[in-house]
N, CA and C atoms as an extended XYZ file, in Angstrom:
213
Properties=species:S:1:pos:R:3:atomname:S:1:resname:S:1:resid:I:1 pbc="F F F"
N        94.671     -126.527     -106.524 N   MET     1
C        94.223     -127.653     -105.738 CA  MET     1
C        94.955     -127.647     -104.391 C   MET     1
N        94.194     -127.817     -103.335 N   LYS     2
C        94.760     -127.830     -101.986 CA  LYS     2
C        95.388     -129.193     -101.700 C   LYS     2
N        96.587     -129.174     -101.157 N   LYS     3
C        97.255     -130.418     -100.774 CA  LYS     3
C        97.026     -130.666      -99.294 C   LYS     3
N        96.667     -131.893      -98.969 N   ASP     4
C        96.484     -132.270      -97.571 CA  ASP     4
C        97.821     -132.671      -96.968 C   ASP     4
N        98.005     -132.327      -95.712 N   ASN     5
C        99.191     -132.774      -94.982 CA  ASN     5
C        98.974     -134.201      -94.516 C   ASN     5
N       100.055     -134.920      -94.395 N   ILE     6
C        99.982     -136.280      -93.866 CA  ILE     6
C       101.167     -136.504      -92.930 C   ILE     6
N       100.879     -137.061      -91.779 N   ASN     7
C       101.932     -137.447      -90.836 CA  ASN     7
C       102.381     -138.856      -91.196 C   ASN     7
N       103.674     -139.080      -91.207 N   ILE     8
C       104.217     -140.418      -91.430 CA  ILE     8
C       104.988     -140.797      -90.178 C   ILE     8
N       104.579     -141.904      -89.559 N   VAL     9
C       105.202     -142.354      -88.314 CA  VAL     9
C       105.783     -143.743      -88.544 C   VAL     9
N       107.075     -143.875      -88.326 N   LEU    10
C       107.743     -145.164      -88.420 CA  LEU    10
C       107.766     -145.785      -87.031 C   LEU    10
N       107.093     -146.901      -86.899 N   LEU    11
C       107.042     -147.599      -85.610 CA  LEU    11
C       108.228     -148.547      -85.513 C   LEU    11
N       108.896     -148.526      -84.385 N   LYS    12
C       110.009     -149.447      -84.180 CA  LYS    12
C       109.749     -150.312      -82.952 C   LYS    12
N       109.821     -149.731      -81.778 N   LYS    13
C       109.649     -150.513      -80.555 CA  LYS    13
C       108.422     -150.105      -79.760 C   LYS    13
N       108.093     -148.839      -79.766 N   ASP    14
C       106.980     -148.343      -78.955 CA  ASP    14
C       105.662     -148.583      -79.676 C   ASP    14
N       105.091     -149.768      -79.486 N   LEU    15
C       103.879     -150.154      -80.203 CA  LEU    15
C       102.615     -149.928      -79.392 C   LEU    15
N       102.734     -149.179      -78.293 N   ARG    16
C       101.552     -148.816      -77.513 CA  ARG    16
C       101.392     -147.311      -77.592 C   ARG    16
N       100.158     -146.883      -77.753 N   LEU    17
C        99.888     -145.455      -77.899 CA  LEU    17
C       100.422     -144.660      -76.714 C   LEU    17
N       100.256     -145.187      -75.511 N   GLN    18
C       100.689     -144.445      -74.322 CA  GLN    18
C       102.212     -144.367      -74.192 C   GLN    18
N       102.948     -145.178      -74.945 N   ASP    19
C       104.414     -145.165      -74.889 CA  ASP    19
C       105.053     -144.365      -76.018 C   ASP    19
N       104.260     -143.961      -76.991 N   ASN    20
C       104.823     -143.356      -78.190 CA  ASN    20
C       104.278     -141.938      -78.367 C   ASN    20
N       105.029     -140.962      -77.888 N   GLN    21
C       104.590     -139.565      -77.930 CA  GLN    21
C       104.412     -139.072      -79.360 C   GLN    21
N       105.301     -139.461      -80.261 N   VAL    22
C       105.207     -139.026      -81.658 CA  VAL    22
C       103.917     -139.540      -82.287 C   VAL    22
N       103.601     -140.799      -82.058 N   LEU    23
C       102.362     -141.378      -82.580 CA  LEU    23
C       101.153     -140.668      -81.994 C   LEU    23
N       101.170     -140.443      -80.703 N   TYR    24
C       100.053     -139.772      -80.037 CA  TYR    24
C        99.810     -138.387      -80.633 C   TYR    24
N       100.877     -137.617      -80.799 N   GLU    25
C       100.739     -136.271      -81.360 CA  GLU    25
C       100.259     -136.316      -82.805 C   GLU    25
N       100.717     -137.307      -83.552 N   ALA    26
C       100.306     -137.424      -84.954 CA  ALA    26
C        98.814     -137.709      -85.075 C   ALA    26
N        98.308     -138.632      -84.272 N   ILE    27
C        96.886     -138.964      -84.407 CA  ILE    27
C        95.984     -137.902      -83.797 C   ILE    27
N        96.519     -137.091      -82.892 N   CYS    28
C        95.725     -136.002      -82.319 CA  CYS    28
C        95.674     -134.787      -83.243 C   CYS    28
N        96.539     -134.745      -84.228 N   SER    29
C        96.506     -133.630      -85.172 CA  SER    29
C        95.325     -133.822      -86.120 C   SER    29
N        95.015     -132.783      -86.865 N   LYS    30
C        93.901     -132.866      -87.809 CA  LYS    30
C        94.326     -133.497      -89.130 C   LYS    30
N        95.606     -133.780      -89.276 N   ASP    31
C        96.120     -134.359      -90.517 CA  ASP    31
C        95.980     -135.879      -90.504 C   ASP    31
N        95.946     -136.442      -91.692 N   ARG    32
C        95.927     -137.901      -91.789 CA  ARG    32
C        97.277     -138.440      -91.318 C   ARG    32
N        97.274     -139.688      -90.879 N   THR    33
C        98.497     -140.300      -90.364 CA  THR    33
C        98.711     -141.653      -91.018 C   THR    33
N        99.913     -141.868      -91.509 N   LEU    34
C       100.311     -143.143      -92.090 CA  LEU    34
C       101.308     -143.784      -91.136 C   LEU    34
N       101.003     -144.992      -90.682 N   LEU    35
C       101.900     -145.726      -89.790 CA  LEU    35
C       102.640     -146.786      -90.594 C   LEU    35
N       103.935     -146.888      -90.360 N   LEU    36
C       104.759     -147.887      -91.034 CA  LEU    36
C       105.470     -148.727      -89.988 C   LEU    36
N       105.463     -150.029      -90.219 N   TYR    37
C       106.201     -150.927      -89.339 CA  TYR    37
C       106.853     -152.000      -90.191 C   TYR    37
N       108.123     -152.236      -89.976 N   THR    38
C       108.821     -153.312      -90.673 CA  THR    38
C       109.538     -154.171      -89.645 C   THR    38
N       109.573     -155.449      -89.928 N   ILE    39
C       110.330     -156.374      -89.082 CA  ILE    39
C       111.674     -156.593      -89.757 C   ILE    39
N       112.719     -156.233      -89.069 N   GLU    40
C       114.053     -156.436      -89.617 CA  GLU    40
C       114.433     -157.894      -89.428 C   GLU    40
N       114.840     -158.513      -90.503 N   ASN    41
C       115.221     -159.919      -90.442 CA  ASN    41
C       116.588     -160.075      -91.091 C   ASN    41
N       117.590     -159.726      -90.358 N   ASN    42
C       118.949     -159.782      -90.863 CA  ASN    42
C       119.780     -160.578      -89.865 C   ASN    42
N       119.899     -161.862      -90.094 N   SER    43
C       120.574     -162.727      -89.125 CA  SER    43
C       122.036     -162.341      -88.916 C   SER    43
N       122.689     -161.794      -89.934 N   SER    44
C       124.093     -161.405      -89.773 CA  SER    44
C       124.246     -160.208      -88.840 C   SER    44
N       123.178     -159.429      -88.678 N   ALA    45
C       123.232     -158.269      -87.784 CA  ALA    45
C       122.626     -158.578      -86.423 C   ALA    45
N       122.255     -159.834      -86.196 N   GLY    46
C       121.710     -160.220      -84.904 CA  GLY    46
C       120.242     -159.904      -84.717 C   GLY    46
N       119.486     -159.788      -85.800 N   PHE    47
C       118.066     -159.458      -85.714 CA  PHE    47
C       117.182     -160.687      -85.888 C   PHE    47
N       117.577     -161.808      -85.359 N   ASN    48
C       116.725     -162.993      -85.418 CA  ASN    48
C       115.605     -162.847      -84.406 C   ASN    48
N       114.387     -163.150      -84.819 N   HIS    49
C       113.238     -163.068      -83.927 CA  HIS    49
C       112.674     -164.463      -83.717 C   HIS    49
N       112.394     -164.788      -82.485 N   SER    50
C       111.760     -166.071      -82.187 CA  SER    50
C       110.279     -165.990      -82.540 C   SER    50
N       109.623     -167.133      -82.616 N   LYS    51
C       108.185     -167.160      -82.878 CA  LYS    51
C       107.449     -166.385      -81.793 C   LYS    51
N       107.896     -166.517      -80.562 N   ARG    52
C       107.268     -165.799      -79.447 CA  ARG    52
C       107.369     -164.288      -79.644 C   ARG    52
N       108.526     -163.807      -80.093 N   GLN    53
C       108.696     -162.371      -80.343 CA  GLN    53
C       107.803     -161.897      -81.494 C   GLN    53
N       107.739     -162.685      -82.559 N   ILE    54
C       106.890     -162.336      -83.703 CA  ILE    54
C       105.431     -162.307      -83.278 C   ILE    54
N       105.006     -163.289      -82.491 N   ASP    55
C       103.623     -163.320      -82.000 CA  ASP    55
C       103.323     -162.094      -81.134 C   ASP    55
N       104.278     -161.701      -80.304 N   PHE    56
C       104.099     -160.517      -79.463 CA  PHE    56
C       103.956     -159.257      -80.320 C   PHE    56
N       104.784     -159.134      -81.344 N   ILE    57
C       104.713     -157.978      -82.241 CA  ILE    57
C       103.361     -157.940      -82.948 C   ILE    57
N       102.920     -159.085      -83.455 N   LYS    58
C       101.613     -159.149      -84.128 CA  LYS    58
C       100.492     -158.741      -83.184 C   LYS    58
N       100.517     -159.277      -81.986 N   GLU    59
C        99.484     -158.948      -81.000 CA  GLU    59
C        99.516     -157.454      -80.656 C   GLU    59
N       100.698     -156.909      -80.499 N   SER    60
C       100.832     -155.482      -80.185 CA  SER    60
C       100.295     -154.614      -81.316 C   SER    60
N       100.579     -154.991      -82.559 N   LEU    61
C       100.082     -154.225      -83.700 CA  LEU    61
C        98.567     -154.330      -83.829 C   LEU    61
N        98.019     -155.508      -83.570 N   LEU    62
C        96.558     -155.669      -83.602 CA  LEU    62
C        95.895     -154.836      -82.510 C   LEU    62
N        96.476     -154.846      -81.320 N   ASN    63
C        95.940     -154.025      -80.226 CA  ASN    63
C        96.003     -152.538      -80.573 C   ASN    63
N        97.119     -152.106      -81.131 N   LEU    64
C        97.264     -150.710      -81.527 CA  LEU    64
C        96.226     -150.353      -82.591 C   LEU    64
N        96.018     -151.242      -83.547 N   ASN    65
C        95.019     -151.003      -84.588 CA  ASN    65
C        93.629     -150.831      -83.986 C   ASN    65
N        93.278     -151.664      -83.035 N   ASN    66
C        91.962     -151.564      -82.389 CA  ASN    66
C        91.799     -150.249      -81.633 C   ASN    66
N        92.848     -149.807      -80.969 N   ILE    67
C        92.794     -148.534      -80.246 CA  ILE    67
C        92.655     -147.371      -81.224 C   ILE    67
N        93.391     -147.434      -82.326 N   LEU    68
C        93.377     -146.327      -83.282 CA  LEU    68
C        92.051     -146.216      -84.025 C   LEU    68
N        91.267     -147.264      -84.057 N   LYS    69
C        89.941     -147.201      -84.683 CA  LYS    69
C        89.043     -146.197      -83.966 C   LYS    69
N        89.339     -145.909      -82.709 N   LEU    70
C        88.559     -144.944      -81.937 CA  LEU    70
C        88.817     -143.505      -82.384 C   LEU    70
N        89.910     -143.278      -83.086 N   TYR    71
C        90.270     -141.930      -83.527 CA  TYR    71
C        89.762     -141.738      -84.918 C   TYR    71
């Protein structure tokens, strides 16, 4: 049985296709691509996010999803 390759891309800050070379190369390859994004919420490490920041992240991910539908 043939195994398919899969690209796994962990998204951190570069949530726009034009800013993320690794993401761009992954989706341009013939292999499937799995995107992962996690919001770190660790107040002791200084990772508190305001509602405005969370809304921006959500909007950025939705925009990225819409762009990736073209591929």
